[in-house]
C-alpha positions in Angstrom: 7.5 16.3 3.4 4.3 15.5 1.7 2.8 13.3 4.4 1.2 16.4 6.1 -0.5 17.4 2.9 -1.8 14.0 1.8 -5.0 12.9 3.5 -5.3 9.3 2.4 -2.8 6.5 2.4 -3.1 3.4 0.2 -4.1 1.5 3.3 -6.9 3.9 4.1 -8.3 3.4 0.6 -8.0 -0.3 0.9 -9.8 -0.5 4.2 -12.6 1.9 3.2 -16.0 0.3 3.5 -19.2 1.8 2.0 -22.7 1.2 3.3 -24.8 -1.0 1.0 -28.1 0.4 -0.2 -30.8 -1.5 -2.1 -29.8 0.6 -5.1 -26.1 0.7 -4.3 -23.1 0.3 -6.5 -21.8 -3.1 -7.4 -19.2 -4.0 -4.8 -17.0 -5.8 -7.3 -16.8 -2.7 -9.6 -16.1 -0.4 -6.6 -13.3 -2.7 -5.4 -11.7 -2.9 -8.8 -11.8 0.9 -9.1 -10.3 1.3 -5.7 -7.6 -1.2 -6.6 -6.6 1.1 -9.5 -6.7 4.1 -7.2 -4.5 2.4 -4.7 -2.0 1.5 -7.4 -1.9 5.0 -8.7 -1.6 6.4 -5.2 1.4 4.1 -4.4 3.0 5.1 -7.6 2.4 8.8 -6.8 4.0 8.4 -3.4 7.0 6.6 -4.9 7.5 9.4 -7.5 7.4 12.0 -4.7 10.1 10.1 -2.7 12.2 9.7 -5.8 11.9 13.4 -6.6 12.9 14.3 -3.1 16.0 12.0 -3.3 16.9 13.5 -6.7 16.5 17.0 -5.3 18.8 16.3 -2.4 21.5 14.9 -4.8 21.2 17.9 -7.0 21.6 20.3 -4.0 24.7 18.4 -3.0 26.1 18.7 -6.5 25.4 22.4 -6.5 27.2 22.9 -3.2 30.2 21.0 -4.5 30.3 23.0 -7.7 30.0 26.3 -5.7 33.0 25.2 -3.6 34.9 24.4 -6.8 34.1 27.8 -8.2 35.3 29.5 -5.0 38.5 27.5 -5.1 39.0 28.5 -8.7 38.4 32.1 -8.1 40.9 32.1 -5.3 43.5 30.5 -7.6 42.8 33.2 -10.2 43.2 35.9 -7.6 46.5 34.4 -6.5 47.6 34.3 -10.1 46.6 37.9 -10.7 48.2 39.3 -7.6 51.7 38.6 -8.9 52.8 37.6 -5.4 52.8 33.9 -6.3 55.3 33.8 -9.1 55.1 30.0 -9.2 51.5 30.1 -10.5 51.6 30.4 -14.3 49.0 30.5 -17.0 49.6 26.8 -17.6 48.7 26.1 -13.9 45.5 28.1 -14.2 44.6 26.3 -17.5 45.2 23.0 -15.8 42.9 23.9 -12.9 40.3 25.1 -15.4 40.5 21.8 -17.2 40.1 19.9 -14.0 37.0 21.9 -13.1 35.5 21.3 -16.6 36.1 17.6 -16.1 34.3 17.7 -12.8 31.4 19.8 -14.2 30.9 18.1 -17.5 32.4 14.7 -16.8 29.7 13.7 -14.2 27.0 13.7 -16.9 29.0 11.1 -18.9 29.5 8.9 -15.9 25.8 8.7 -14.9 
């Protein structure tokens, strides 16, 4: 996702060579600084990948919760219609309780 927007890779930074002038920079200082830049760059890329993974997991959870909401709404409609006399308020409360466990119980597990 971000690969098209990021110009340099840690390897590009590592392999970059500068021309040496008589009044040029100290190579050791430049190399040390580039090592820090490479480390930050690698950390940045790792954070982006982690964020993408977390986003995908959250989207999956959202889809599951939306499905649960749809199922619950259908159960409520069945209960309201009066056609299904077997569905009682107790059944609806049990289903609500199960949905609350799914929604709020996941935070406790993780």
